[in-house]
ROVEXMI-873513 format. One record per residue: residue number from 0; x, y, z of N, C-alpha, C, O in turn. Coordinates in steps of 0.02 Angstrom, whole numbers, plus 50000, padded with zeros to 5 digits. Each point is the difference from the previous one (the first is absolute). Layout:
// residues N
<miza><resi>NUM</resi><n_east>X</n_east><n_north>Y</n_north><n_up>Z</n_up><ca_east>X</ca_east><ca_north>Y</ca_north><ca_up>Z</ca_up><c_east>X</c_east><c_north>Y</c_north><c_up>Z</c_up><o_east>X</o_east><o_north>Y</o_north><o_up>Z</o_up></miza>
...
***
This chain:
// residues 94
<miza><resi>0</resi><n_east>50041</n_east><n_north>49940</n_north><n_up>50000</n_up><ca_east>49959</ca_east><ca_north>50060</ca_north><ca_up>50000</ca_up><c_east>50043</c_east><c_north>50063</c_north><c_up>50000</c_up><o_east>49975</o_east><o_north>50054</o_north><o_up>50017</o_up></miza>
<miza><resi>1</resi><n_east>50088</n_east><n_north>49941</n_north><n_up>49964</n_up><ca_east>50045</ca_east><ca_north>50057</ca_north><ca_up>50003</ca_up><c_east>49979</c_east><c_north>50058</c_north><c_up>49955</c_up><o_east>50020</o_east><o_north>50057</o_north><o_up>50011</o_up></miza>
<miza><resi>2</resi><n_east>49938</n_east><n_north>49929</n_north><n_up>49938</n_up><ca_east>49978</ca_east><ca_north>50053</ca_north><ca_up>49955</ca_up><c_east>49946</c_east><c_north>50043</c_north><c_up>50031</c_up><o_east>49986</o_east><o_north>50055</o_north><o_up>49977</o_up></miza>
<miza><resi>3</resi><n_east>49984</n_east><n_north>49920</n_north><n_up>50077</n_up><ca_east>49948</ca_east><ca_north>50038</ca_north><ca_up>50035</ca_up><c_east>50034</c_east><c_north>50052</c_north><c_up>50045</c_up><o_east>50060</o_east><o_north>49998</o_north><o_up>50011</o_up></miza>
<miza><resi>4</resi><n_east>49899</n_east><n_north>50047</n_north><n_up>50014</n_up><ca_east>50025</ca_east><ca_north>50051</ca_north><ca_up>50046</ca_up><c_east>50005</c_east><c_north>49970</c_north><c_up>50070</c_up><o_east>49957</o_east><o_north>50010</o_north><o_up>50042</o_up></miza>
<miza><resi>5</resi><n_east>50098</n_east><n_north>49953</n_north><n_up>49969</n_up><ca_east>50009</ca_east><ca_north>49967</ca_north><ca_up>50065</ca_up><c_east>50062</c_east><c_north>50028</c_north><c_up>50035</c_up><o_east>50043</o_east><o_north>50031</o_north><o_up>49968</o_up></miza>
<miza><resi>6</resi><n_east>49960</n_east><n_north>49958</n_north><n_up>50096</n_up><ca_east>50057</ca_east><ca_north>50023</ca_north><ca_up>50040</ca_up><c_east>50012</c_east><c_north>49950</c_north><c_up>50055</c_up><o_east>49960</o_east><o_north>49954</o_north><o_up>50011</o_up></miza>
<miza><resi>7</resi><n_east>50095</n_east><n_north>50055</n_north><n_up>50023</n_up><ca_east>50015</ca_east><ca_north>49956</ca_north><ca_up>50058</ca_up><c_east>49945</c_east><c_north>50006</c_north><c_up>50052</c_up><o_east>49982</o_east><o_north>49951</o_north><o_up>50032</o_up></miza>
<miza><resi>8</resi><n_east>49992</n_east><n_north>50109</n_north><n_up>49975</n_up><ca_east>49947</ca_east><ca_north>50012</ca_north><ca_up>50049</ca_up><c_east>49937</c_east><c_north>49960</c_north><c_up>49982</c_up><o_east>49970</o_east><o_north>49969</o_north><o_up>50043</o_up></miza>
<miza><resi>9</resi><n_east>50011</n_east><n_north>50031</n_north><n_up>49893</n_up><ca_east>49940</ca_east><ca_north>49964</ca_north><ca_up>49980</ca_up><c_east>50011</c_east><c_north>49924</c_north><c_up>50004</c_up><o_east>49953</o_east><o_north>49963</o_north><o_up>50017</o_up></miza>
<miza><resi>10</resi><n_east>50107</n_east><n_north>50013</n_north><n_up>49968</n_up><ca_east>50015</ca_east><ca_north>49929</ca_north><ca_up>50006</ca_up><c_east>49996</c_east><c_north>49980</c_north><c_up>50074</c_up><o_east>49971</o_east><o_north>49948</o_north><o_up>50017</o_up></miza>
<miza><resi>11</resi><n_east>50059</n_east><n_north>50092</n_north><n_up>50026</n_up><ca_east>49999</ca_east><ca_north>49985</ca_north><ca_up>50072</ca_up><c_east>49928</c_east><c_north>49998</c_north><c_up>50026</c_up><o_east>49982</o_east><o_north>49957</o_north><o_up>50040</o_up></miza>
<miza><resi>12</resi><n_east>49978</n_east><n_north>50090</n_north><n_up>49936</n_up><ca_east>49930</ca_east><ca_north>50002</ca_north><ca_up>50021</ca_up><c_east>49964</c_east><c_north>49936</c_north><c_up>49978</c_up><o_east>49961</o_east><o_north>49971</o_north><o_up>50039</o_up></miza>
<miza><resi>13</resi><n_east>50051</n_east><n_north>50007</n_north><n_up>49900</n_up><ca_east>49969</ca_east><ca_north>49938</ca_north><ca_up>49975</ca_up><c_east>50022</c_east><c_north>49939</c_north><c_up>50039</c_up><o_east>49963</o_east><o_north>49952</o_north><o_up>50008</o_up></miza>
<miza><resi>14</resi><n_east>50099</n_east><n_north>50050</n_north><n_up>50018</n_up><ca_east>50026</ca_east><ca_north>49944</ca_north><ca_up>50038</ca_up><c_east>49985</c_east><c_north>50007</c_north><c_up>50075</c_up><o_east>50017</o_east><o_north>49956</o_north><o_up>50040</o_up></miza>
<miza><resi>15</resi><n_east>49952</n_east><n_north>50099</n_north><n_up>49978</n_up><ca_east>49984</ca_east><ca_north>50014</ca_north><ca_up>50071</ca_up><c_east>50061</c_east><c_north>50001</c_north><c_up>50045</c_up><o_east>50000</o_east><o_north>49975</o_north><o_up>50056</o_up></miza>
<miza><resi>16</resi><n_east>50054</n_east><n_north>50056</n_north><n_up>49917</n_up><ca_east>50060</ca_east><ca_north>50009</ca_north><ca_up>50041</ca_up><c_east>50025</c_east><c_north>50071</c_north><c_up>49992</c_up><o_east>49980</o_east><o_north>50036</o_north><o_up>49955</o_up></miza>
<miza><resi>17</resi><n_east>50065</n_east><n_north>49984</n_north><n_up>50090</n_up><ca_east>50029</ca_east><ca_north>50066</ca_north><ca_up>50000</ca_up><c_east>50048</c_east><c_north>50007</c_north><c_up>49940</c_up><o_east>50036</o_east><o_north>49954</o_north><o_up>49983</o_up></miza>
<miza><resi>18</resi><n_east>49962</n_east><n_north>50104</n_north><n_up>49985</n_up><ca_east>50042</ca_east><ca_north>50012</ca_north><ca_up>49941</ca_up><c_east>50075</c_east><c_north>49992</c_north><c_up>50015</c_up><o_east>50036</o_east><o_north>49971</o_north><o_up>49960</o_up></miza>
<miza><resi>19</resi><n_east>49986</n_east><n_north>50054</n_north><n_up>50097</n_up><ca_east>50071</ca_east><ca_north>49993</ca_north><ca_up>50018</ca_up><c_east>50019</c_east><c_north>49927</c_north><c_up>50009</c_up><o_east>50054</o_east><o_north>49979</o_north><o_up>49980</o_up></miza>
<miza><resi>20</resi><n_east>49902</n_east><n_north>49983</n_north><n_up>50050</n_up><ca_east>50014</ca_east><ca_north>49929</ca_north><ca_up>50010</ca_up><c_east>50001</c_east><c_north>49963</c_north><c_up>49933</c_up><o_east>50043</o_east><o_north>49957</o_north><o_up>49989</o_up></miza>
<miza><resi>21</resi><n_east>49911</n_east><n_north>50060</n_north><n_up>49967</n_up><ca_east>50000</ca_east><ca_north>49970</ca_north><ca_up>49933</ca_up><c_east>50066</c_east><c_north>50014</c_north><c_up>49964</c_up><o_east>50030</o_east><o_north>49954</o_north><o_up>49972</o_up></miza>
<miza><resi>22</resi><n_east>49992</n_east><n_north>50109</n_north><n_up>50030</n_up><ca_east>50063</ca_east><ca_north>50017</ca_north><ca_up>49967</ca_up><c_east>50060</c_east><c_north>49965</c_north><c_up>50033</c_up><o_east>50046</o_east><o_north>49979</o_north><o_up>49965</o_up></miza>
<miza><resi>23</resi><n_east>49952</n_east><n_north>50014</n_north><n_up>50101</n_up><ca_east>50054</ca_east><ca_north>49965</ca_north><ca_up>50036</ca_up><c_east>50004</c_east><c_north>49928</c_north><c_up>49976</c_up><o_east>50054</o_east><o_north>49976</o_north><o_up>49983</o_up></miza>
<miza><resi>24</resi><n_east>49890</n_east><n_north>49990</n_north><n_up>50017</n_up><ca_east>49999</ca_east><ca_north>49929</ca_north><ca_up>49979</ca_up><c_east>50018</c_east><c_north>49994</c_north><c_up>49926</c_up><o_east>50040</o_east><o_north>49956</o_north><o_up>49981</o_up></miza>
<miza><resi>25</resi><n_east>49932</n_east><n_north>50086</n_north><n_up>49977</n_up><ca_east>50013</ca_east><ca_north>49998</ca_north><ca_up>49929</ca_up><c_east>50075</c_east><c_north>50011</c_north><c_up>49986</c_up><o_east>50030</o_east><o_north>49964</o_north><o_up>49960</o_up></miza>
<miza><resi>26</resi><n_east>49998</n_east><n_north>50086</n_north><n_up>50073</n_up><ca_east>50071</ca_east><ca_north>50015</ca_north><ca_up>49989</ca_up><c_east>50044</c_east><c_north>49943</c_north><c_up>50025</c_up><o_east>50051</o_east><o_north>49983</o_north><o_up>49969</o_up></miza>
<miza><resi>27</resi><n_east>49930</n_east><n_north>49987</n_north><n_up>50087</n_up><ca_east>50039</ca_east><ca_north>49944</ca_north><ca_up>50027</ca_up><c_east>49999</c_east><c_north>49941</c_north><c_up>49952</c_up><o_east>50051</o_east><o_north>49966</o_north><o_up>49990</o_up></miza>
<miza><resi>28</resi><n_east>49891</n_east><n_north>50021</n_north><n_up>49980</n_up><ca_east>49993</ca_east><ca_north>49942</ca_north><ca_up>49955</ca_up><c_east>50027</c_east><c_north>50013</c_north><c_up>49930</c_up><o_east>50031</o_east><o_north>49956</o_north><o_up>49970</o_up></miza>
<miza><resi>29</resi><n_east>49957</n_east><n_north>50105</n_north><n_up>50003</n_up><ca_east>50016</ca_east><ca_north>50013</ca_north><ca_up>49930</ca_up><c_east>50055</c_east><c_north>50051</c_north><c_up>49988</c_up><o_east>50026</o_east><o_north>50006</o_north><o_up>49944</o_up></miza>
<miza><resi>30</resi><n_east>49993</n_east><n_north>50032</n_north><n_up>50107</n_up><ca_east>50054</ca_east><ca_north>50048</ca_north><ca_up>49993</ca_up><c_east>49979</c_east><c_north>50070</c_north><c_up>49980</c_up><o_east>50042</o_east><o_north>50044</o_north><o_up>49990</o_up></miza>
<miza><resi>31</resi><n_east>49893</n_east><n_north>49967</n_north><n_up>50004</n_up><ca_east>49975</ca_east><ca_north>50067</ca_north><ca_up>49984</ca_up><c_east>49930</c_east><c_north>50009</c_north><c_up>50029</c_up><o_east>49967</o_east><o_north>49951</o_north><o_up>50017</o_up></miza>
<miza><resi>32</resi><n_east>50011</n_east><n_north>50112</n_north><n_up>49986</n_up><ca_east>49935</ca_east><ca_north>50014</ca_north><ca_up>50028</ca_up><c_east>49945</c_east><c_north>49985</c_north><c_up>49950</c_up><o_east>50013</o_east><o_north>49988</o_north><o_up>49941</o_up></miza>
<miza><resi>33</resi><n_east>49925</n_east><n_north>50013</n_north><n_up>50082</n_up><ca_east>49943</ca_east><ca_north>49989</ca_north><ca_up>49956</ca_up><c_east>49998</c_east><c_north>50053</c_north><c_up>49945</c_up><o_east>49989</o_east><o_north>49985</o_north><o_up>49942</o_up></miza>
<miza><resi>34</resi><n_east>50023</n_east><n_north>50077</n_north><n_up>50077</n_up><ca_east>50000</ca_east><ca_north>50056</ca_north><ca_up>49952</ca_up><c_east>50054</c_east><c_north>49989</c_north><c_up>49946</c_up><o_east>49987</o_east><o_north>50011</o_north><o_up>49941</o_up></miza>
<miza><resi>35</resi><n_east>50072</n_east><n_north>49969</n_north><n_up>50080</n_up><ca_east>50054</ca_east><ca_north>49987</ca_north><ca_up>49952</ca_up><c_east>49981</c_east><c_north>49942</c_north><c_up>49954</c_up><o_east>50016</o_east><o_north>50002</o_north><o_up>49940</o_up></miza>
<miza><resi>36</resi><n_east>49952</n_east><n_north>49947</n_north><n_up>50086</n_up><ca_east>49978</ca_east><ca_north>49943</ca_north><ca_up>49960</ca_up><c_east>49949</c_east><c_north>50022</c_north><c_up>49947</c_up><o_east>50006</o_east><o_north>49981</o_north><o_up>49942</o_up></miza>
<miza><resi>37</resi><n_east>49945</n_east><n_north>50057</n_north><n_up>50079</n_up><ca_east>49948</ca_east><ca_north>50024</ca_north><ca_up>49953</ca_up><c_east>50033</c_east><c_north>50042</c_north><c_up>49946</c_up><o_east>49985</o_east><o_north>49991</o_north><o_up>49940</o_up></miza>
<miza><resi>38</resi><n_east>50059</n_east><n_north>50053</n_north><n_up>50079</n_up><ca_east>50035</ca_east><ca_north>50043</ca_north><ca_up>49952</ca_up><c_east>50041</c_east><c_north>49957</c_north><c_up>49951</c_up><o_east>49999</o_east><o_north>50013</o_north><o_up>49940</o_up></miza>
<miza><resi>39</resi><n_east>50035</n_east><n_north>49937</n_north><n_up>50086</n_up><ca_east>50041</ca_east><ca_north>49955</ca_north><ca_up>49958</ca_up><c_east>49956</c_east><c_north>49964</c_north><c_up>49948</c_up><o_east>50017</o_east><o_north>49997</o_north><o_up>49941</o_up></miza>
<miza><resi>40</resi><n_east>49927</n_east><n_north>49976</n_north><n_up>50082</n_up><ca_east>49955</ca_east><ca_north>49964</ca_north><ca_up>49954</ca_up><c_east>49972</c_east><c_north>50047</c_north><c_up>49947</c_up><o_east>49995</o_east><o_north>49982</o_north><o_up>49941</o_up></miza>
<miza><resi>41</resi><n_east>49987</n_east><n_north>50079</n_north><n_up>50079</n_up><ca_east>49974</ca_east><ca_north>50049</ca_north><ca_up>49951</ca_up><c_east>50052</c_east><c_north>50017</c_north><c_up>49948</c_up><o_east>49985</o_east><o_north>50003</o_north><o_up>49941</o_up></miza>
<miza><resi>42</resi><n_east>50077</n_east><n_north>50008</n_north><n_up>50081</n_up><ca_east>50053</ca_east><ca_north>50017</ca_north><ca_up>49953</ca_up><c_east>50017</c_east><c_north>49942</c_north><c_up>49953</c_up><o_east>50012</o_east><o_north>50010</o_north><o_up>49941</o_up></miza>
<miza><resi>43</resi><n_east>49988</n_east><n_north>49930</n_north><n_up>50085</n_up><ca_east>50013</ca_east><ca_north>49941</ca_north><ca_up>49958</ca_up><c_east>49945</c_east><c_north>49993</c_north><c_up>49946</c_up><o_east>50015</o_east><o_north>49986</o_north><o_up>49942</o_up></miza>
<miza><resi>44</resi><n_east>49923</n_east><n_north>50024</n_north><n_up>50079</n_up><ca_east>49945</ca_east><ca_north>49995</ca_north><ca_up>49952</ca_up><c_east>50005</c_east><c_north>50056</c_north><c_up>49948</c_up><o_east>49990</o_east><o_north>49988</o_north><o_up>49940</o_up></miza>
<miza><resi>45</resi><n_east>50025</n_east><n_north>50072</n_north><n_up>50083</n_up><ca_east>50007</ca_east><ca_north>50057</ca_north><ca_up>49954</ca_up><c_east>50056</c_east><c_north>49987</c_north><c_up>49950</c_up><o_east>49993</o_east><o_north>50016</o_north><o_up>49941</o_up></miza>
<miza><resi>46</resi><n_east>50062</n_east><n_north>49955</n_north><n_up>50082</n_up><ca_east>50056</ca_east><ca_north>49986</ca_north><ca_up>49956</ca_up><c_east>49980</c_east><c_north>49949</c_north><c_up>49946</c_up><o_east>50020</o_east><o_north>50007</o_north><o_up>49942</o_up></miza>
<miza><resi>47</resi><n_east>49941</n_east><n_north>49944</n_north><n_up>50077</n_up><ca_east>49975</ca_east><ca_north>49951</ca_north><ca_up>49951</ca_up><c_east>49956</c_east><c_north>50034</c_north><c_up>49948</c_up><o_east>50008</o_east><o_north>49989</o_north><o_up>49940</o_up></miza>
<miza><resi>48</resi><n_east>49946</n_east><n_north>50054</n_north><n_up>50083</n_up><ca_east>49957</ca_east><ca_north>50036</ca_north><ca_up>49954</ca_up><c_east>50040</c_east><c_north>50046</c_north><c_up>49954</c_up><o_east>49985</o_east><o_north>50006</o_north><o_up>49941</o_up></miza>
<miza><resi>49</resi><n_east>50064</n_east><n_north>50026</n_north><n_up>50088</n_up><ca_east>50041</ca_east><ca_north>50047</ca_north><ca_up>49961</ca_up><c_east>50037</c_east><c_north>49963</c_north><c_up>49944</c_up><o_east>50007</o_east><o_north>50027</o_north><o_up>49945</o_up></miza>
<miza><resi>50</resi><n_east>50016</n_east><n_north>49913</n_north><n_up>50069</n_up><ca_east>50039</ca_east><ca_north>49962</ca_north><ca_up>49951</ca_up><c_east>49957</c_east><c_north>49960</c_north><c_up>49951</c_up><o_east>50023</o_east><o_north>49981</o_north><o_up>49947</o_up></miza>
<miza><resi>51</resi><n_east>49914</n_east><n_north>50006</n_north><n_up>50072</n_up><ca_east>49959</ca_east><ca_north>49956</ca_north><ca_up>49958</ca_up><c_east>49940</c_east><c_north>50033</c_north><c_up>49967</c_up><o_east>49964</o_east><o_north>49968</o_north><o_up>49962</o_up></miza>
<miza><resi>52</resi><n_east>50025</n_east><n_north>50096</n_north><n_up>50053</n_up><ca_east>49943</ca_east><ca_north>50035</ca_north><ca_up>49970</ca_up><c_east>50022</c_east><c_north>50068</c_north><c_up>49975</c_up><o_east>50056</o_east><o_north>50023</o_north><o_up>50012</o_up></miza>
<miza><resi>53</resi><n_east>49899</n_east><n_north>50009</n_north><n_up>49952</n_up><ca_east>50011</ca_east><ca_north>50069</ca_north><ca_up>49979</ca_up><c_east>49955</c_east><c_north>50048</c_north><c_up>50037</c_up><o_east>49988</o_east><o_north>50056</o_north><o_up>49977</o_up></miza>
<miza><resi>54</resi><n_east>49986</n_east><n_north>49922</n_north><n_up>50080</n_up><ca_east>49957</ca_east><ca_north>50044</ca_north><ca_up>50041</ca_up><c_east>50038</c_east><c_north>50063</c_north><c_up>50019</c_up><o_east>50061</o_east><o_north>49998</o_north><o_up>50011</o_up></miza>
<miza><resi>55</resi><n_east>49904</n_east><n_north>50058</n_north><n_up>49993</n_up><ca_east>50033</ca_east><ca_north>50061</ca_north><ca_up>50025</ca_up><c_east>50027</c_east><c_north>49989</c_north><c_up>50071</c_up><o_east>49971</o_east><o_north>49962</o_north><o_up>50039</o_up></miza>
<miza><resi>56</resi><n_east>50083</n_east><n_north>50070</n_north><n_up>49977</n_up><ca_east>50032</ca_east><ca_north>49991</ca_north><ca_up>50065</ca_up><c_east>49952</c_east><c_north>50020</c_north><c_up>50056</c_up><o_east>50000</o_east><o_north>49968</o_north><o_up>50053</o_up></miza>
<miza><resi>57</resi><n_east>49960</n_east><n_north>50083</n_north><n_up>49937</n_up><ca_east>49952</ca_east><ca_north>50019</ca_north><ca_up>50052</ca_up><c_east>49950</c_east><c_north>49945</c_north><c_up>50013</c_up><o_east>49982</o_east><o_north>49987</o_north><o_up>50058</o_up></miza>
<miza><resi>58</resi><n_east>49996</n_east><n_north>49979</n_north><n_up>49890</n_up><ca_east>49953</ca_east><ca_north>49945</ca_north><ca_up>50008</ca_up><c_east>50033</c_east><c_north>49940</c_north><c_up>50035</c_up><o_east>49969</o_east><o_north>49967</o_north><o_up>50041</o_up></miza>
<miza><resi>59</resi><n_east>50094</n_east><n_north>50021</n_north><n_up>49943</n_up><ca_east>50037</ca_east><ca_north>49947</ca_north><ca_up>50034</ca_up><c_east>50006</c_east><c_north>50015</c_north><c_up>50074</c_up><o_east>49990</o_east><o_north>49956</o_north><o_up>50042</o_up></miza>
<miza><resi>60</resi><n_east>50025</n_east><n_north>50107</n_north><n_up>49974</n_up><ca_east>50006</ca_east><ca_north>50020</ca_north><ca_up>50071</ca_up><c_east>49935</c_east><c_north>49987</c_north><c_up>50037</c_up><o_east>50001</o_east><o_north>49969</o_north><o_up>50054</o_up></miza>
<miza><resi>61</resi><n_east>49944</n_east><n_north>50053</n_north><n_up>49918</n_up><ca_east>49935</ca_east><ca_north>49992</ca_north><ca_up>50034</ca_up><c_east>49978</c_east><c_north>49927</c_north><c_up>50001</c_up><o_east>49972</o_east><o_north>49977</o_north><o_up>50050</o_up></miza>
<miza><resi>62</resi><n_east>50040</n_east><n_north>49986</n_north><n_up>49896</n_up><ca_east>49982</ca_east><ca_north>49929</ca_north><ca_up>49998</ca_up><c_east>50041</c_east><c_north>49959</c_north><c_up>50050</c_up><o_east>49979</o_east><o_north>49946</o_north><o_up>50021</o_up></miza>
<miza><resi>63</resi><n_east>50079</n_east><n_north>50080</n_north><n_up>49998</n_up><ca_east>50044</ca_east><ca_north>49965</ca_north><ca_up>50047</ca_up><c_east>49984</c_east><c_north>50018</c_north><c_up>50072</c_up><o_east>50031</o_east><o_north>49973</o_north><o_up>50047</o_up></miza>
<miza><resi>64</resi><n_east>49922</n_east><n_north>50071</n_north><n_up>49963</n_up><ca_east>49979</ca_east><ca_north>50018</ca_north><ca_up>50068</ca_up><c_east>50028</c_east><c_north>50064</c_north><c_up>50028</c_up><o_east>49987</o_east><o_north>50018</o_north><o_up>50057</o_up></miza>
<miza><resi>65</resi><n_east>50051</n_east><n_north>50018</n_north><n_up>49902</n_up><ca_east>50027</ca_east><ca_north>50064</ca_north><ca_up>50024</ca_up><c_east>49947</c_east><c_north>50054</c_north><c_up>49994</c_up><o_east>49961</o_east><o_north>50002</o_north><o_up>49952</o_up></miza>
<miza><resi>66</resi><n_east>50037</n_east><n_north>50042</n_north><n_up>50097</n_up><ca_east>49951</ca_east><ca_north>50054</ca_north><ca_up>50001</ca_up><c_east>50027</c_east><c_north>50063</c_north><c_up>49966</c_up><o_east>49962</o_east><o_north>50047</o_north><o_up>49986</o_up></miza>
<miza><resi>67</resi><n_east>50103</n_east><n_north>49955</n_north><n_up>50001</n_up><ca_east>50032</ca_east><ca_north>50059</ca_north><ca_up>49972</ca_up><c_east>50053</c_east><c_north>49979</c_north><c_up>49950</c_up><o_east>50040</o_east><o_north>49955</o_north><o_up>50013</o_up></miza>
<miza><resi>68</resi><n_east>49960</n_east><n_north>50078</n_north><n_up>49930</n_up><ca_east>50051</ca_east><ca_north>49986</ca_north><ca_up>49949</ca_up><c_east>50069</c_east><c_north>50021</c_north><c_up>50024</c_up><o_east>50050</o_east><o_north>49967</o_north><o_up>49986</o_up></miza>
<miza><resi>69</resi><n_east>49952</n_east><n_north>50088</n_north><n_up>50051</n_up><ca_east>50064</ca_east><ca_north>50025</ca_north><ca_up>50027</ca_up><c_east>50031</c_east><c_north>49949</c_north><c_up>50048</c_up><o_east>50060</o_east><o_north>49987</o_north><o_up>49997</o_up></miza>
<miza><resi>70</resi><n_east>49899</n_east><n_north>49985</n_north><n_up>50046</n_up><ca_east>50025</ca_east><ca_north>49949</ca_north><ca_up>50047</ca_up><c_east>50024</c_east><c_north>49939</c_north><c_up>49962</c_up><o_east>50053</o_east><o_north>49973</o_north><o_up>50014</o_up></miza>
<miza><resi>71</resi><n_east>49908</n_east><n_north>50005</n_north><n_up>49938</n_up><ca_east>50019</ca_east><ca_north>49943</ca_north><ca_up>49958</ca_up><c_east>50068</c_east><c_north>50013</c_north><c_up>49967</c_up><o_east>50045</o_east><o_north>49958</o_north><o_up>50004</o_up></miza>
<miza><resi>72</resi><n_east>49962</n_east><n_north>50099</n_north><n_up>49963</n_up><ca_east>50063</ca_east><ca_north>50016</ca_north><ca_up>49965</ca_up><c_east>50059</c_east><c_north>50001</c_north><c_up>50048</c_up><o_east>50053</o_east><o_north>49973</o_north><o_up>49985</o_up></miza>
<miza><resi>73</resi><n_east>49938</n_east><n_north>50058</n_north><n_up>50073</n_up><ca_east>50053</ca_east><ca_north>50005</ca_north><ca_up>50049</ca_up><c_east>50022</c_east><c_north>49931</c_north><c_up>50026</c_up><o_east>50059</o_east><o_north>49985</o_north><o_up>50002</o_up></miza>
<miza><resi>74</resi><n_east>49893</n_east><n_north>49974</n_north><n_up>50016</n_up><ca_east>50015</ca_east><ca_north>49933</ca_north><ca_up>50027</ca_up><c_east>50029</c_east><c_north>49955</c_north><c_up>49946</c_up><o_east>50046</o_east><o_north>49961</o_north><o_up>50013</o_up></miza>
<miza><resi>75</resi><n_east>49926</n_east><n_north>50043</n_north><n_up>49927</n_up><ca_east>50025</ca_east><ca_north>49959</ca_north><ca_up>49944</ca_up><c_east>50074</c_east><c_north>50016</c_north><c_up>49987</c_up><o_east>50041</o_east><o_north>49955</o_north><o_up>49993</o_up></miza>
<miza><resi>76</resi><n_east>49975</n_east><n_north>50109</n_north><n_up>50004</n_up><ca_east>50069</ca_east><ca_north>50021</ca_north><ca_up>49986</ca_up><c_east>50046</c_east><c_north>49978</c_north><c_up>50057</c_up><o_east>50057</o_east><o_north>49979</o_north><o_up>49987</o_up></miza>
<miza><resi>77</resi><n_east>49919</n_east><n_north>50024</n_north><n_up>50074</n_up><ca_east>50040</ca_east><ca_north>49979</ca_north><ca_up>50057</ca_up><c_east>50018</c_east><c_north>49926</c_north><c_up>49997</c_up><o_east>50056</o_east><o_north>49980</o_north><o_up>50015</o_up></miza>
<miza><resi>78</resi><n_east>49897</n_east><n_north>49979</n_north><n_up>49964</n_up><ca_east>50011</ca_east><ca_north>49927</ca_north><ca_up>49997</ca_up><c_east>50036</c_east><c_north>49979</c_north><c_up>49936</c_up><o_east>50046</o_east><o_north>49959</o_north><o_up>50003</o_up></miza>
<miza><resi>79</resi><n_east>49934</n_east><n_north>50067</n_north><n_up>49940</n_up><ca_east>50026</ca_east><ca_north>49977</ca_north><ca_up>49936</ca_up><c_east>50056</c_east><c_north>50045</c_north><c_up>49971</c_up><o_east>50026</o_east><o_north>49985</o_north><o_up>49946</o_up></miza>
<miza><resi>80</resi><n_east>49991</n_east><n_north>50068</n_north><n_up>50089</n_up><ca_east>50055</ca_east><ca_north>50045</ca_north><ca_up>49980</ca_up><c_east>49988</c_east><c_north>50034</c_north><c_up>49933</c_up><o_east>50047</o_east><o_north>50023</o_north><o_up>49968</o_up></miza>
<miza><resi>81</resi><n_east>49891</n_east><n_north>49980</n_north><n_up>50011</n_up><ca_east>49980</ca_east><ca_north>50040</ca_north><ca_up>49941</ca_up><c_east>49926</c_east><c_north>50012</c_north><c_up>50005</c_up><o_east>49964</o_east><o_north>49963</o_north><o_up>50033</o_up></miza>
<miza><resi>82</resi><n_east>50014</n_east><n_north>50089</n_north><n_up>49935</n_up><ca_east>49928</ca_east><ca_north>50016</ca_north><ca_up>50002</ca_up><c_east>49961</c_east><c_north>49950</c_north><c_up>49958</c_up><o_east>50030</o_east><o_north>49965</o_north><o_up>49958</o_up></miza>
<miza><resi>83</resi><n_east>49905</n_east><n_north>50030</n_north><n_up>50052</n_up><ca_east>49960</ca_east><ca_north>49955</ca_north><ca_up>49957</ca_up><c_east>50008</c_east><c_north>50018</c_north><c_up>49926</c_up><o_east>50003</o_east><o_north>49955</o_north><o_up>49958</o_up></miza>
<miza><resi>84</resi><n_east>49999</n_east><n_north>50108</n_north><n_up>50027</n_up><ca_east>50008</ca_east><ca_north>50022</ca_north><ca_up>49930</ca_up><c_east>50067</c_east><c_north>49977</c_north><c_up>49972</c_up><o_east>50003</o_east><o_north>49975</o_north><o_up>49944</o_up></miza>
<miza><resi>85</resi><n_east>50050</n_east><n_north>50032</n_north><n_up>50095</n_up><ca_east>50066</ca_east><ca_north>49978</ca_north><ca_up>49978</ca_up><c_east>50001</c_east><c_north>49924</c_north><c_up>49990</c_up><o_east>50029</o_east><o_north>49975</o_north><o_up>49953</o_up></miza>
<miza><resi>86</resi><n_east>49939</n_east><n_north>49989</n_north><n_up>50093</n_up><ca_east>49998</ca_east><ca_north>49928</ca_north><ca_up>49995</ca_up><c_east>49961</c_east><c_north>49977</c_north><c_up>49938</c_up><o_east>50021</o_east><o_north>49953</o_north><o_up>49966</o_up></miza>
<miza><resi>87</resi><n_east>49925</n_east><n_north>50080</n_north><n_up>50020</n_up><ca_east>49961</ca_east><ca_north>49983</ca_north><ca_up>49940</ca_up><c_east>50041</c_east><c_north>50014</c_north><c_up>49937</c_up><o_east>49999</o_east><o_north>49961</o_north><o_up>49953</o_up></miza>
<miza><resi>88</resi><n_east>50035</n_east><n_north>50096</n_north><n_up>50046</n_up><ca_east>50041</ca_east><ca_north>50017</ca_north><ca_up>49942</ca_up><c_east>50056</c_east><c_north>49949</c_north><c_up>49992</c_up><o_east>50016</o_east><o_north>49979</o_north><o_up>49944</o_up></miza>
<miza><resi>89</resi><n_east>50014</n_east><n_north>50001</n_north><n_up>50111</n_up><ca_east>50053</ca_east><ca_north>49949</ca_north><ca_up>49999</ca_up><c_east>49972</c_east><c_north>49934</c_north><c_up>49973</c_up><o_east>50032</o_east><o_north>49966</o_north><o_up>49961</o_up></miza>
<miza><resi>90</resi><n_east>49907</n_east><n_north>50017</n_north><n_up>50060</n_up><ca_east>49968</ca_east><ca_north>49937</ca_north><ca_up>49978</ca_up><c_east>49990</c_east><c_north>50001</c_north><c_up>49924</c_up><o_east>50012</o_east><o_north>49949</o_north><o_up>49967</o_up></miza>
<miza><resi>91</resi><n_east>49967</n_east><n_north>50107</n_north><n_up>50005</n_up><ca_east>49987</ca_east><ca_north>50003</ca_north><ca_up>49929</ca_up><c_east>50064</c_east><c_north>49999</c_north><c_up>49959</c_up><o_east>49999</o_east><o_north>49982</o_north><o_up>49941</o_up></miza>
<miza><resi>92</resi><n_east>50056</n_east><n_north>50038</n_north><n_up>50090</n_up><ca_east>50065</ca_east><ca_north>49999</ca_north><ca_up>49964</ca_up><c_east>50030</c_east><c_north>49930</c_north><c_up>49997</c_up><o_east>50045</o_east><o_north>49988</o_north><o_up>49961</o_up></miza>
<miza><resi>93</resi><n_east>49931</n_east><n_north>49968</n_north><n_up>50080</n_up><ca_east>50028</ca_east><ca_north>49932</ca_north><ca_up>50004</ca_up><c_east>49979</c_east><c_north>49958</c_north><c_up>49941</c_up><o_east>50019</o_east><o_north>49942</o_north><o_up>49996</o_up></miza>
***
C-alpha cells in the first residue's frame, strides 16, 4: 500500500501500537524506520516506471505515492545521484 497516503503513524494506528515502538522494532529487524521503508519502496517503484514507461515525471511521482514533485525530485536525486529527468535521458541514450 506504499502508493497510498500512509505514514508510520497510520501504520502504528492500524497495528494498535505506539509509533515510536513500531519504528524501534522495524529498525531493529530491518535496519530502517517505517518512513524510510515507505520512501524506499516508492522510489524503487518510480525508478521502474521511469525506465519502463514514457509517463510524465509528475505522473510517476504521484503514481508512486509522493504528494509533491519537489520532494520526489529531491529524494530521487539523493538516492540515484541524478534527477529523474537525467536518468530518463540516460536511459534513452543506452
